[in-house]
C-alpha positions as CSV (number, residue, x, y, z in Angstrom):
1,M,-68.7,145.8,-98.2
2,P,-65.4,148.0,-98.7
3,A,-65.7,152.1,-98.5
4,T,-64.8,152.3,-101.6
5,M,-64.8,149.5,-104.5
6,P,-61.7,149.1,-105.9
7,P,-60.5,149.8,-109.1
8,D,-59.3,147.5,-111.7
9,D,-55.3,146.8,-111.3
10,Q,-53.6,150.0,-113.3
11,S,-49.5,148.9,-112.8
12,S,-49.7,146.5,-115.6
13,P,-51.6,145.8,-119.0
14,Q,-54.6,144.4,-118.2
15,P,-55.6,140.9,-120.7
16,T,-58.7,140.2,-122.3
17,L,-61.0,137.6,-121.3
18,P,-59.7,134.3,-122.4
19,A,-60.6,133.6,-126.1
20,T,-60.3,131.6,-129.1
21,P,-57.9,134.2,-131.2
22,T,-60.1,134.9,-133.9
23,P,-60.8,138.3,-136.3
24,E,-62.7,140.5,-134.5
25,P,-65.3,143.8,-135.8
26,A,-63.0,146.8,-136.8
27,L,-65.3,148.1,-134.1
28,N,-64.5,145.9,-131.3
29,A,-60.8,146.5,-132.0
30,A,-61.3,150.3,-131.9
31,L,-62.9,149.7,-128.2
32,S,-60.1,147.4,-127.0
33,A,-57.5,150.1,-127.9
34,A,-59.2,153.3,-126.6
35,A,-57.5,152.6,-123.4
36,A,-54.4,153.5,-125.3
37,G,-55.0,156.8,-126.6
38,P,-56.7,158.0,-129.6
39,P,-57.0,156.5,-133.0
40,P,-53.8,157.5,-135.4
41,A,-54.6,159.8,-138.0
42,T,-55.0,157.7,-140.7
43,A,-57.7,155.7,-139.2
44,P,-61.1,155.1,-141.4
45,A,-63.3,157.8,-140.4
46,A,-66.3,157.1,-138.8
47,G,-69.9,158.4,-139.6
48,R,-71.6,161.4,-137.2
49,L,-73.3,158.7,-135.7
50,G,-70.4,156.3,-135.2
51,G,-70.7,154.7,-138.9
52,P,-73.0,154.4,-141.5
53,G,-76.2,156.2,-140.7
54,R,-78.8,153.2,-142.3
55,H,-77.1,151.3,-139.9
56,V,-78.1,153.2,-137.1
57,L,-81.5,153.4,-138.1
58,A,-81.7,150.5,-138.8
59,W,-80.8,149.3,-135.2
60,S,-82.9,151.8,-133.9
61,A,-86.2,150.6,-135.6
62,W,-85.9,147.0,-133.4
63,D,-86.4,149.6,-130.3
64,W,-89.2,151.1,-131.8
65,G,-90.7,148.2,-132.7
66,S,-90.2,147.1,-129.3
67,A,-92.6,149.3,-127.7
68,A,-95.5,147.1,-128.9
69,F,-94.4,144.6,-126.6
70,N,-93.1,146.7,-123.9
71,A,-96.1,149.6,-124.0
72,V,-99.2,147.4,-125.4
73,V,-98.4,144.1,-124.0
74,T,-96.8,144.4,-120.3
75,T,-97.3,148.2,-119.0
76,F,-101.1,149.7,-120.3
77,V,-103.4,147.6,-122.5
78,F,-103.1,143.7,-122.2
79,T,-102.0,143.1,-118.5
80,T,-104.1,146.0,-117.1
81,W,-107.2,144.1,-119.4
82,L,-106.4,140.5,-117.6
83,S,-106.5,142.0,-114.7
84,S,-109.5,143.3,-114.6
85,S,-113.2,142.8,-114.0
86,A,-113.8,141.3,-117.1
87,F,-112.3,138.3,-116.0
88,V,-114.5,138.0,-113.1
89,E,-117.1,135.4,-112.8
90,A,-120.6,135.9,-112.7
91,G,-121.7,135.5,-108.5
92,E,-117.9,136.3,-107.4
93,I,-116.3,138.7,-105.3
94,E,-114.8,141.3,-107.9
95,A,-111.9,142.0,-105.4
96,D,-110.9,138.3,-104.3
97,V,-110.9,137.2,-107.8
98,V,-108.7,140.2,-109.4
99,A,-106.1,140.1,-106.4
100,R,-105.8,136.3,-107.3
101,N,-105.5,137.1,-111.5
102,T,-102.9,139.5,-110.4
103,A,-101.3,137.1,-108.3
104,W,-101.0,134.5,-111.2
105,I,-99.5,137.5,-113.5
106,G,-96.8,138.4,-110.9
107,W,-96.3,134.4,-110.2
108,A,-95.5,133.8,-114.2
109,L,-93.4,137.1,-114.6
110,A,-91.7,136.0,-111.7
111,A,-90.7,132.4,-113.0
112,A,-90.1,134.5,-116.3
113,G,-87.4,136.4,-114.6
114,L,-85.9,133.0,-112.9
115,V,-85.4,131.3,-116.3
116,I,-83.8,134.5,-117.9
117,A,-81.7,134.7,-114.7
118,L,-80.5,131.0,-115.3
119,L,-80.3,131.3,-119.4
120,A,-79.6,134.7,-120.7
121,P,-75.6,134.8,-119.7
122,A,-74.9,131.5,-120.5
123,L,-76.6,131.9,-123.8
124,G,-74.7,135.0,-124.5
125,A,-71.5,133.5,-124.1
126,L,-72.7,130.9,-126.8
127,A,-73.6,133.2,-129.0
128,D,-70.1,135.3,-128.2
129,S,-68.3,132.1,-129.0
130,R,-69.5,131.5,-132.0
131,G,-69.1,135.3,-133.5
132,R,-72.6,135.3,-134.2
133,R,-75.4,137.7,-132.9
134,K,-78.4,138.5,-135.4
135,P,-79.5,135.0,-135.9
136,W,-80.2,134.8,-131.9
137,L,-81.8,138.1,-131.9
138,A,-83.9,137.1,-135.0
139,A,-85.0,133.4,-133.2
140,N,-86.0,135.0,-130.2
141,T,-87.6,138.1,-132.0
142,A,-89.4,135.4,-133.5
143,G,-90.8,133.9,-130.7
144,V,-92.0,137.1,-129.0
145,V,-94.1,137.7,-132.0
146,A,-95.3,134.4,-131.7
147,A,-96.4,134.9,-128.0
148,M,-98.2,138.2,-129.1
149,V,-100.2,136.8,-131.6
150,A,-101.1,133.7,-129.2
151,M,-102.5,136.5,-127.1
152,F,-105.5,136.7,-129.6
153,W,-106.9,133.6,-128.3
154,V,-107.2,134.6,-124.7
155,Q,-110.9,135.3,-124.3
156,P,-112.8,136.5,-121.7
157,V,-115.6,133.5,-122.1
158,P,-117.8,132.7,-118.7
159,G,-117.4,129.2,-117.5
160,S,-113.5,129.8,-118.8
161,L,-112.2,132.9,-117.1
162,A,-109.7,131.5,-114.8
163,D,-108.4,129.5,-117.6
164,A,-108.2,132.3,-120.2
165,V,-106.1,134.3,-116.8
166,I,-103.7,131.3,-116.9
167,L,-103.0,131.1,-120.6
168,G,-102.6,134.7,-120.3
169,A,-100.2,134.9,-117.7
170,V,-97.8,132.1,-119.4
171,L,-98.0,133.9,-123.1
172,L,-96.9,136.8,-120.9
173,A,-94.1,134.9,-119.3
174,V,-92.8,133.5,-122.7
175,G,-92.9,136.7,-124.5
176,N,-91.2,138.1,-121.5
177,V,-88.1,135.6,-121.9
178,F,-88.1,135.8,-125.4
179,F,-87.9,139.3,-125.4
180,E,-85.3,139.7,-122.6
181,L,-82.9,137.3,-124.4
182,A,-83.6,139.0,-128.0
183,S,-82.3,142.5,-125.5
184,V,-79.1,140.7,-124.8
185,A,-78.2,139.8,-128.5
186,Y,-79.5,143.2,-129.6
187,N,-77.7,145.5,-126.5
188,A,-74.6,143.4,-128.0
189,L,-74.8,144.8,-131.7
190,L,-74.5,148.2,-130.3
191,L,-70.9,147.8,-130.9
192,Q,-71.2,146.8,-134.1
193,I,-72.8,150.5,-135.5
194,S,-71.0,152.9,-132.9
195,T,-67.3,154.2,-131.9
196,P,-65.9,154.4,-128.5
197,R,-67.0,158.2,-129.0
198,T,-70.2,157.7,-130.5
199,I,-71.9,154.6,-128.2
200,G,-73.8,157.3,-125.8
201,R,-76.1,159.0,-128.9
202,V,-76.5,155.6,-130.7
203,S,-77.9,154.1,-127.5
204,G,-79.5,157.3,-126.8
205,I,-81.0,157.3,-130.2
206,G,-82.4,153.5,-129.7
207,W,-83.9,154.4,-126.6
208,G,-85.7,157.5,-127.9
209,A,-87.1,155.7,-131.0
210,G,-88.8,153.1,-128.3
211,Y,-90.3,156.3,-126.5
212,V,-91.4,157.5,-129.8
213,G,-92.8,154.6,-131.2
214,G,-94.8,153.8,-127.9
215,I,-96.3,157.1,-128.4
216,V,-97.4,156.2,-131.8
217,L,-98.8,153.0,-131.5
218,L,-100.6,153.8,-128.5
219,L,-102.2,156.8,-130.2
220,V,-103.1,154.4,-132.8
221,L,-105.0,151.8,-131.0
222,F,-106.3,153.9,-128.7
223,V,-107.6,156.2,-131.4
224,G,-108.7,152.8,-133.6
225,F,-109.6,150.3,-131.2
226,I,-109.6,151.0,-127.5
227,D,-111.6,154.3,-127.2
228,P,-114.6,153.9,-129.8
229,E,-117.6,152.0,-129.0
230,V,-117.4,150.3,-133.0
231,G,-113.2,150.9,-134.2
232,W,-111.7,150.3,-137.1
233,F,-112.7,147.5,-139.4
234,G,-116.1,147.2,-137.0
235,V,-114.3,146.3,-134.2
236,T,-116.2,146.4,-130.8
237,G,-115.4,145.5,-127.4
238,E,-117.6,142.2,-127.0
239,D,-115.2,139.3,-125.5
240,G,-112.5,141.7,-125.2
241,M,-112.3,141.8,-129.4
242,N,-110.8,145.6,-128.8
243,I,-108.0,144.5,-126.8
244,R,-107.1,141.1,-128.5
245,V,-107.0,142.9,-131.9
246,S,-104.4,145.5,-130.5
247,V,-102.4,143.0,-129.1
248,L,-102.5,141.2,-132.9
249,V,-101.8,144.4,-134.5
250,S,-98.7,145.3,-132.2
251,A,-97.6,141.7,-133.1
252,L,-97.4,142.7,-136.7
253,W,-95.9,146.1,-135.9
254,F,-93.1,144.3,-134.0
255,G,-92.2,142.3,-136.6
256,L,-92.3,144.5,-139.1
257,F,-90.0,147.4,-137.4
258,A,-87.8,143.9,-136.4
259,L,-86.6,143.4,-140.4
260,P,-84.4,146.4,-140.8
261,V,-81.5,145.5,-138.0
262,L,-81.9,142.0,-139.2
263,L,-81.7,142.8,-143.2
264,M,-79.2,145.5,-143.0
265,V,-77.0,146.1,-139.8
266,P,-73.7,143.5,-140.4
267,D,-73.0,141.2,-138.0
268,A,-69.9,139.8,-136.1
269,P,-67.7,137.2,-138.4
270,A,-68.4,134.2,-137.9
271,K,-65.5,132.7,-135.8
272,T,-63.8,129.0,-136.4
273,G,-63.6,126.0,-134.3
274,G,-67.1,125.4,-133.9
275,G,-67.6,127.1,-130.3
276,V,-68.6,126.5,-127.1
277,S,-71.4,123.6,-126.1
278,F,-74.6,124.6,-124.2
279,L,-72.8,123.2,-120.7
280,G,-69.6,124.5,-122.0
281,A,-71.0,128.2,-122.3
282,Y,-71.9,127.6,-118.7
283,R,-68.2,126.3,-117.5
284,K,-67.5,129.2,-119.3
285,L,-69.5,132.3,-117.7
286,F,-68.4,130.9,-114.3
287,A,-64.5,131.3,-115.1
288,D,-65.1,134.5,-117.0
289,V,-66.7,136.1,-113.7
290,A,-64.0,134.7,-111.3
291,Y,-61.3,136.3,-114.3
292,L,-63.6,139.6,-113.7
293,W,-63.4,139.1,-110.0
294,R,-59.7,139.2,-110.2
295,T,-58.9,141.7,-112.8
296,Q,-62.0,143.8,-113.8
297,R,-63.4,143.4,-110.7
298,S,-65.3,147.4,-111.7
299,T,-67.2,145.7,-113.9
300,L,-68.8,143.6,-111.6
301,W,-69.4,146.3,-109.4
302,Y,-71.2,148.5,-111.7
303,L,-73.7,145.2,-112.8
304,V,-74.2,145.0,-109.4
305,A,-75.2,148.8,-108.5
306,S,-76.8,148.8,-112.1
307,A,-78.8,145.8,-111.1
308,V,-80.6,148.1,-107.9
309,Y,-81.2,151.2,-109.0
310,R,-82.3,149.6,-112.5
311,D,-85.1,148.4,-110.8
312,G,-85.9,151.2,-109.1
313,L,-86.4,152.9,-112.3
314,A,-88.7,150.3,-113.7
315,G,-90.9,150.8,-110.6
316,V,-91.1,154.2,-111.6
317,F,-93.1,153.4,-114.4
318,T,-94.5,150.5,-112.8
319,F,-96.4,152.0,-110.5
320,G,-96.6,155.5,-111.7
321,G,-100.1,154.1,-113.0
322,I,-101.1,152.9,-110.1
323,L,-100.3,156.1,-108.1
324,A,-102.0,158.4,-110.8
325,V,-105.2,156.7,-109.6
326,A,-104.9,155.9,-106.5
327,V,-103.3,159.0,-105.1
328,F,-104.4,161.6,-107.9
329,G,-107.3,160.4,-108.6
330,F,-106.6,159.7,-112.7
331,T,-109.4,157.9,-114.8
332,S,-108.1,155.3,-117.2
333,S,-108.3,158.0,-119.9
334,E,-106.3,160.2,-118.3
335,V,-103.7,157.9,-117.6
336,I,-103.5,156.7,-121.0
337,V,-103.1,160.9,-122.0
338,F,-100.4,161.2,-119.0
339,A,-98.5,158.0,-120.5
340,I,-98.1,159.2,-123.8
341,A,-96.9,162.7,-122.6
342,A,-94.5,160.6,-120.5
343,N,-93.5,158.9,-123.6
344,V,-93.0,161.9,-125.5
345,V,-90.8,163.4,-122.6
346,A,-88.9,160.5,-121.6
347,G,-88.0,160.3,-125.5
348,L,-87.0,163.5,-126.3
349,S,-84.7,163.6,-123.3
350,T,-83.0,160.3,-123.7
351,I,-82.3,161.3,-127.3
352,A,-80.3,164.7,-125.7
353,G,-78.9,162.7,-122.9
354,G,-77.1,160.5,-125.4
355,W,-75.3,163.3,-127.1
356,L,-74.5,164.8,-123.5
357,D,-73.3,161.0,-122.3
358,D,-70.4,160.9,-125.3
359,R,-69.3,164.4,-124.0
360,I,-69.1,164.0,-120.1
361,G,-69.4,160.3,-119.7
362,P,-72.5,157.6,-118.9
363,R,-71.7,157.9,-115.1
364,R,-71.9,161.2,-114.6
365,V,-75.4,161.0,-116.8
366,V,-76.7,158.3,-114.7
367,I,-75.6,159.5,-111.5
368,A,-77.1,163.2,-112.5
369,A,-80.3,161.2,-113.8
370,L,-80.7,159.3,-110.7
371,V,-80.6,162.7,-108.0
372,G,-82.9,164.6,-110.6
373,L,-85.0,161.3,-109.8
374,L,-84.9,161.4,-106.4
375,V,-85.7,165.3,-106.2
376,A,-88.1,165.0,-109.0
377,G,-89.9,161.5,-106.7
378,L,-89.9,163.6,-103.2
379,A,-91.7,166.5,-104.6
380,V,-94.5,164.0,-105.4
381,F,-94.7,162.7,-102.3
382,F,-94.6,165.8,-100.3
383,L,-96.6,167.6,-102.1
384,H,-99.0,164.8,-103.1
385,D,-102.0,166.4,-101.5
386,R,-102.1,169.4,-104.1
387,G,-104.2,167.5,-106.6
388,Q,-103.3,166.4,-109.8
389,T,-101.0,169.5,-111.4
390,V,-98.3,167.9,-108.7
391,F,-98.2,164.9,-110.6
392,W,-98.2,166.3,-114.2
393,I,-95.2,168.3,-113.2
394,F,-93.0,166.2,-111.5
395,G,-94.4,162.9,-113.0
396,L,-92.8,164.2,-116.5
397,A,-89.5,165.5,-114.4
398,L,-89.7,162.0,-113.6
399,S,-90.0,160.5,-117.0
400,A,-87.4,162.8,-118.6
401,F,-84.5,161.2,-116.0
402,V,-85.6,157.7,-116.6
403,G,-84.6,157.3,-119.9
404,P,-81.7,159.0,-119.6
405,A,-80.8,156.7,-116.9
406,Q,-81.2,154.0,-119.1
407,S,-79.6,154.6,-122.2
408,A,-76.4,156.1,-120.6
409,S,-76.3,152.6,-118.3
410,R,-76.3,150.8,-121.3
411,G,-73.4,152.7,-123.0
412,L,-71.7,152.5,-120.0
413,L,-71.2,148.7,-120.3
414,A,-71.1,148.8,-123.4
415,R,-67.5,150.6,-123.0
416,L,-66.6,148.2,-120.2
417,A,-67.2,145.0,-122.4
418,A,-64.1,143.0,-123.1
419,P,-64.0,142.6,-127.4
420,G,-65.5,139.2,-128.6
421,H,-67.5,139.1,-125.0
422,E,-70.2,141.6,-125.6
423,T,-73.3,139.6,-125.6
424,E,-71.6,137.4,-122.6
425,A,-72.0,141.0,-120.9
426,F,-75.0,142.0,-121.6
427,G,-76.3,138.5,-120.3
428,L,-74.9,139.2,-117.0
429,Y,-76.4,142.6,-117.1
430,A,-79.9,141.1,-117.6
431,T,-79.6,138.2,-115.0
432,T,-78.7,140.9,-112.2
433,G,-81.4,142.9,-113.6
434,R,-83.8,140.2,-113.0
435,A,-82.2,139.2,-109.8
436,A,-82.9,142.7,-108.1
437,S,-86.3,142.8,-109.9
438,F,-88.0,141.8,-106.8
439,L,-86.3,145.6,-104.5
440,A,-89.4,148.0,-105.9
441,Q,-91.9,146.1,-105.7
442,A,-91.5,144.9,-102.2
443,A,-90.2,148.3,-101.2
444,Y,-93.5,150.0,-102.0
445,S,-95.4,146.8,-100.8
446,V,-93.9,147.7,-97.4
447,F,-94.2,150.8,-97.4
448,V,-97.9,151.2,-98.3
449,V,-98.8,147.7,-95.8
450,A,-96.6,149.5,-92.8
451,L,-97.7,153.3,-93.3
452,G,-101.2,152.8,-94.2
453,A,-101.5,154.5,-97.6
454,A,-100.5,154.4,-101.1
455,Y,-98.5,157.8,-101.4
456,W,-96.0,156.2,-98.5
457,G,-94.8,153.1,-101.6
458,I,-93.3,156.3,-103.5
459,L,-90.4,156.1,-100.7
460,G,-89.9,152.4,-100.9
461,I,-89.1,153.2,-105.0
462,L,-86.8,156.1,-104.2
463,L,-84.9,154.3,-101.2
464,V,-84.0,151.4,-104.0
465,I,-82.9,154.1,-106.5
466,A,-81.0,155.6,-103.7
467,V,-78.9,152.5,-102.6
468,G,-78.2,151.6,-106.1
469,L,-76.8,155.8,-106.8
470,V,-74.5,155.1,-104.0
471,L,-73.6,151.4,-104.6
472,L,-72.8,153.4,-108.1
473,L,-71.0,156.5,-106.6
474,L,-68.8,153.6,-105.1
475,V,-67.3,152.3,-108.0
476,R,-64.3,153.1,-108.9
477,F,-63.6,152.8,-113.2
478,P,-60.7,152.1,-115.0
479,A,-59.2,155.3,-116.9
480,G,-59.3,155.4,-120.6
481,S,-62.3,153.5,-121.3
482,G,-64.6,156.7,-121.6
483,V,-67.1,156.1,-118.8
484,D,-66.4,159.6,-117.9
485,G,-66.3,161.2,-121.8
486,R,-64.1,162.4,-124.0
487,R,-61.3,163.5,-122.1
488,D,-61.2,160.0,-120.5
489,L,-61.4,158.3,-123.5
490,A,-58.3,160.0,-124.7
491,A,-56.2,159.9,-121.5
């Protein structure tokens, strides 16, 4: 890798990726023209958030609802229950069975990641060629909801507990595939409701809505079903009914809040010519990647860099609960309380970071957030023997930096995406992220095994973030795209 990643060639006008000439949305045309300078005085005025406020709120509602899958299914409730002693047969060694069940879940998620890596970019190109994103979003969101509903039938019945874990792991993998594919289309719709000057704040509102939605839903489920011995409607913990009902309620929650974006947000106009075939989408994908390498190389370098540091961001949340229990002695209830507090902090900081994004640019927001994560993470590591207060202070600081980094990363790619190829770009975003998704897990495990204590895993996660930060600093972005804020956009 060169000392600095080369910028796009600025000596001549840069063509866009080859595409069938078709009408593009006004916002995409605005994004395409951003490098040429500010819009003329006669351009139609945009709303304060970059478009009609109802479109922004409707789009953000999907993020709000998606917390049902992220927070309840994959992080705090379903997977934790699936890997607990509830699925250990009488007479079996609990530690061995729990390790086996956890491994099955890991293998299922790894298989899901492979499927996503193979499908996301080609399906993104397919959606872009036909000019329609909402049907893809609707179909994949329905797939997530269906997988969550099916999780109600994962039941800890003695004699078939292993089969139940396998069923749960398969449904978890299926849900992840549909969720990531839905996210590709959802992220691409960002350009339908924003302008080059408001991408950051709109993206931040979406991410913030996701965190706040997670808080509200976790509180509802914790108070109504998980914590009490007899919850609402007489639900108890027998046969895991409290967990199963929680997932069922979460499925309804996601389905309900997915409706506004499907009903209210305008889609890109349909393209003529019938688009491309599924296999043709792969051929087009490889041709476009080669084209990006020749003419817009900074976009490819950014995808690589962001894949690394985004995996580090995921590791912060993935192992945060484990560290809270293993290193700082948190109970299960204390972990949930901390999770709610962390989501509050992350939500507020993400919304604030979105507004900052549009002023100073997403690149600076990401860099500042990654530096903040490294400082807070090192404090957790060096002060790990000082008790829970340390984790509360610096753990919440970590949460404050994760959200803005995630949101600004999405906004940065939206600024770089070629008009008419946004879904394809976010498909590559998902693919590169999945390709690097083993880094934080591997680094954490290697440090723990090699050095003999759980807190050493913190350094493994921070190492991944640091490598991603260095790679990002080496990328030289083209001027005029808005990557460095309003002054850059007007350059």
